[in-house]
C-alpha positions as CSV (number, residue, x, y, z in Angstrom):
1,M,-2.2,-16.1,46.8
2,T,1.1,-17.8,47.5
3,K,1.1,-21.5,46.4
4,R,1.1,-23.8,49.4
5,L,3.9,-26.4,49.7
6,K,2.7,-29.9,49.0
7,T,3.6,-31.9,52.1
8,I,3.7,-35.5,53.1
9,V,4.2,-37.1,56.5
10,I,6.1,-40.4,56.9
11,D,6.2,-41.9,60.4
12,D,5.5,-45.4,61.8
13,E,3.5,-44.0,64.7
14,P,-0.1,-43.2,63.6
15,D,-0.4,-40.8,66.6
16,A,2.7,-38.9,65.5
17,V,1.3,-38.6,61.9
18,D,-2.0,-37.3,63.2
19,F,-0.4,-34.8,65.5
20,I,1.9,-33.4,62.8
21,S,-1.0,-33.2,60.4
22,S,-3.1,-31.4,63.0
23,I,-0.3,-28.9,63.7
24,I,0.0,-28.2,60.0
25,G,-3.8,-27.7,59.7
26,E,-3.9,-25.3,62.6
27,Y,-0.7,-23.4,62.4
28,C,1.0,-23.8,59.0
29,S,-1.2,-22.1,56.4
30,G,1.7,-22.3,53.9
31,L,1.5,-26.1,53.8
32,E,-1.0,-28.6,52.6
33,V,-0.9,-32.3,53.6
34,A,-1.1,-34.4,50.4
35,G,-0.5,-37.8,51.9
36,K,0.7,-39.9,54.9
37,A,2.8,-43.1,55.1
38,H,4.0,-45.3,57.9
39,D,7.0,-47.2,56.6
40,V,9.8,-46.9,54.0
41,K,8.0,-48.8,51.2
42,E,4.8,-46.7,51.6
43,G,6.8,-43.5,51.8
44,V,8.8,-44.2,48.6
45,Q,5.6,-44.9,46.7
46,L,3.9,-41.8,48.1
47,I,6.7,-39.5,47.2
48,R,6.8,-40.9,43.6
49,E,3.0,-40.4,43.3
50,Q,2.7,-37.0,44.9
51,K,6.0,-35.3,44.0
52,P,5.9,-33.3,47.2
53,D,7.7,-30.0,48.0
54,L,8.3,-31.0,51.7
55,V,8.6,-34.4,53.5
56,F,8.4,-34.8,57.3
57,L,10.4,-38.0,57.7
58,D,10.8,-40.2,60.7
59,V,14.3,-41.6,61.1
60,E,13.5,-45.0,62.7
61,M,10.8,-47.1,61.0
62,P,10.1,-50.8,60.5
63,H,12.0,-52.4,57.7
64,G,14.4,-49.5,57.2
65,T,15.2,-45.9,58.1
66,G,14.3,-42.5,56.7
67,F,17.9,-42.5,55.3
68,D,17.2,-45.7,53.5
69,L,14.1,-44.1,52.0
70,L,16.1,-41.2,50.6
71,T,18.5,-43.5,48.8
72,H,15.6,-44.2,46.4
73,F,15.7,-40.6,45.2
74,P,19.2,-39.8,43.8
75,E,17.8,-36.5,42.5
76,K,15.6,-34.8,45.0
77,D,13.6,-31.6,44.4
78,F,11.8,-31.8,47.7
79,D,13.0,-30.6,51.1
80,V,13.2,-32.8,54.2
81,V,12.6,-32.2,57.9
82,F,13.6,-35.2,60.0
83,I,11.6,-36.3,63.0
84,T,13.9,-38.0,65.5
85,A,14.7,-38.8,69.1
86,F,17.3,-36.6,70.9
87,N,19.7,-39.5,71.5
88,H,19.7,-40.9,68.0
89,Y,23.1,-41.7,66.7
90,A,22.5,-39.7,63.5
91,I,21.8,-36.3,65.2
92,K,25.4,-35.2,64.7
93,A,25.5,-36.2,61.1
94,I,22.2,-34.3,60.6
95,K,23.6,-31.2,62.2
96,F,26.9,-31.5,60.3
97,S,24.9,-31.5,57.0
98,A,22.7,-28.5,57.9
99,V,19.5,-30.6,57.4
100,D,16.4,-29.5,59.3
101,Y,15.1,-31.8,62.1
102,I,12.6,-31.8,64.9
103,L,13.0,-33.7,68.1
104,K,10.5,-36.0,69.7
105,P,8.3,-35.4,71.6
106,I,7.4,-32.7,69.1
107,N,7.2,-29.1,70.4
108,I,4.6,-27.1,68.4
109,N,6.7,-23.9,68.5
110,E,9.8,-25.7,67.3
111,F,7.8,-27.4,64.6
112,I,6.5,-24.0,63.4
113,D,10.0,-22.6,63.4
114,A,11.2,-25.5,61.2
115,V,8.3,-24.9,58.8
116,N,9.1,-21.2,58.5
117,K,12.8,-22.0,57.8
118,V,11.8,-24.3,54.9
119,I,9.3,-21.8,53.5
120,Q,11.9,-19.0,53.6
121,K,14.6,-21.2,52.2
122,R,12.5,-22.4,49.3
123,G,11.4,-18.8,48.5
124,S,15.1,-17.7,48.2
125,N,18.1,-18.9,46.3
126,L,19.3,-20.9,49.3
127,F,17.4,-24.1,48.5
128,R,20.0,-26.9,48.4
129,G,17.8,-29.9,49.1
130,N,19.8,-32.3,46.9
131,E,23.3,-31.3,48.1
132,N,22.5,-31.2,51.8
133,I,20.9,-34.6,51.8
134,R,23.7,-36.0,49.6
135,V,26.2,-34.7,52.2
136,L,24.2,-36.2,55.0
137,L,24.1,-39.7,53.4
138,E,27.9,-39.4,52.8
139,N,28.5,-38.4,56.5
140,L,26.4,-41.3,57.7
141,K,28.5,-43.8,55.7
142,T,31.8,-42.5,57.1
143,G,30.6,-42.8,60.7
144,L,32.6,-39.7,61.7
145,P,31.1,-36.9,59.5
146,S,33.6,-35.7,56.9
147,R,31.8,-32.7,55.4
148,L,30.5,-29.8,57.4
149,A,27.8,-27.6,55.8
150,I,28.5,-23.9,56.5
151,P,25.8,-21.4,55.7
152,T,27.0,-18.5,53.5
153,S,25.4,-15.3,52.2
154,D,24.5,-17.0,48.9
155,G,24.0,-20.7,49.9
156,M,26.2,-23.3,51.6
157,E,29.8,-24.2,51.6
158,Y,30.9,-27.8,52.5
159,L,34.2,-28.0,54.4
160,N,36.3,-30.9,55.4
161,P,36.9,-30.2,59.1
162,R,40.6,-31.1,58.6
163,D,40.9,-28.0,56.5
164,I,39.8,-25.7,59.4
165,I,42.7,-24.2,61.2
166,R,40.8,-22.4,63.8
167,I,37.4,-20.7,64.6
168,E,37.2,-17.4,66.4
169,A,34.2,-15.9,68.1
170,D,32.9,-12.5,67.0
171,R,29.9,-11.9,69.3
172,S,27.1,-14.1,67.9
173,Y,29.1,-14.8,64.7
174,S,32.2,-17.0,64.1
175,W,35.2,-16.4,61.9
176,F,36.6,-19.5,60.1
177,F,40.3,-19.6,59.3
178,I,40.8,-22.2,56.6
179,T,43.8,-23.7,54.8
180,G,44.9,-21.8,51.7
181,N,44.9,-18.4,53.6
182,R,41.0,-18.3,53.5
183,K,38.6,-16.9,56.1
184,M,34.9,-16.6,56.2
185,L,32.3,-15.1,58.6
186,V,29.5,-17.5,59.6
187,S,26.3,-16.4,61.4
188,K,26.4,-19.0,64.1
189,N,28.1,-18.8,67.5
190,L,31.2,-20.6,68.5
191,K,29.5,-22.9,70.9
192,E,27.5,-24.5,68.1
193,F,30.6,-25.5,66.3
194,Q,32.3,-26.7,69.5
195,D,29.4,-29.1,70.1
196,L,29.7,-30.5,66.5
197,L,33.5,-30.8,66.5
198,N,34.2,-31.8,70.1
199,D,34.9,-35.4,69.4
200,R,37.4,-34.7,66.7
201,Y,40.8,-33.0,66.9
202,F,39.5,-29.6,68.1
203,F,40.0,-27.9,71.4
204,R,38.7,-24.7,73.0
205,P,41.6,-23.1,74.9
206,H,39.8,-19.9,75.4
207,N,36.1,-18.7,75.3
208,S,36.8,-16.9,72.0
209,H,38.8,-19.6,70.2
210,L,38.3,-23.2,68.9
211,I,41.5,-24.6,67.4
212,N,42.4,-27.6,65.3
213,L,45.2,-29.4,67.2
214,K,46.6,-30.5,63.8
215,Y,47.7,-26.9,63.2
216,V,49.3,-26.2,66.5
217,K,53.0,-25.1,66.0
218,K,54.0,-24.6,69.6
219,Y,52.9,-23.6,73.1
220,V,54.6,-20.6,74.7
221,R,54.5,-20.4,78.5
222,R,55.3,-16.7,78.9
223,E,52.8,-13.8,79.1
224,G,50.2,-16.1,80.6
225,G,50.6,-18.7,78.0
226,Y,49.5,-18.8,74.3
227,I,49.4,-21.2,71.4
228,E,51.1,-20.4,68.1
229,M,49.3,-21.8,65.1
230,T,50.8,-22.7,61.8
231,D,49.0,-19.7,60.2
232,G,51.0,-17.4,62.5
233,S,48.2,-16.5,64.9
234,E,48.7,-16.5,68.6
235,I,45.8,-17.9,70.6
236,P,45.5,-17.2,74.3
237,V,45.0,-20.1,76.8
238,S,42.7,-19.6,79.7
239,R,44.5,-20.4,83.0
240,N,42.0,-23.2,83.9
241,R,42.4,-24.8,80.4
242,K,46.2,-24.9,80.1
243,D,46.7,-28.3,81.7
244,L,43.9,-29.8,79.8
245,F,45.3,-28.4,76.5
246,L,48.7,-30.0,77.3
247,V,47.0,-33.3,78.0
248,H,45.2,-33.2,74.7
249,M,48.4,-32.4,72.8
250,S,50.2,-35.2,74.5
251,R,47.5,-37.6,73.3
252,F,47.0,-36.1,69.8
253,K,48.1,-38.3,67.0
254,G,47.0,-36.2,64.0
């Protein structure tokens, strides 16, 4: 019989803790609830006592956040799934760091999906609990996340977005073209990266392309208009995005 993951639930709302525990009991046979806590102090003590495999962790709690709790554990051998509201300021940093999260109000199917991801990850060589959380805490400190976690075939690669020249869609995948003449194929679609990078120096001139304005060499008007990048690539510009691209470039300060 496969060993169940020792799990604790930390949330300041007793109803939320009970609901999560009931979902685990009914739908998640791979987990066992080993304890519950309702604030940062209780949570820190519970983790130290139980040494869990998995922690469901509320972001906002009295007297501190879930992120504050994690700073008490420089070396973490447990996985974390955050429980948070959709409009929370940290959502982008969480996504940037490829840390699992569930939105409130909790959807049972989404919860089960998150649990299955954790079980699969911990059963493979892809468990990177320490590094992903470390990246998250770094990204939260900077305000504007500075390290983007990219899933690869053998784990994660952490990129500075400034080193990404452009991203090109390949059906449900994306090709990353990176400084140093590197490229990598990522099993996520272009829209996901546009959503993460849209308040930085990236622009989507065409449905199949997301470019870093820092690496634009010139704009050529002929042949419908295209952008020449510093890596020599020629990126088409959709007719309805040409004016917006020129506005972005006129405002871009690098």
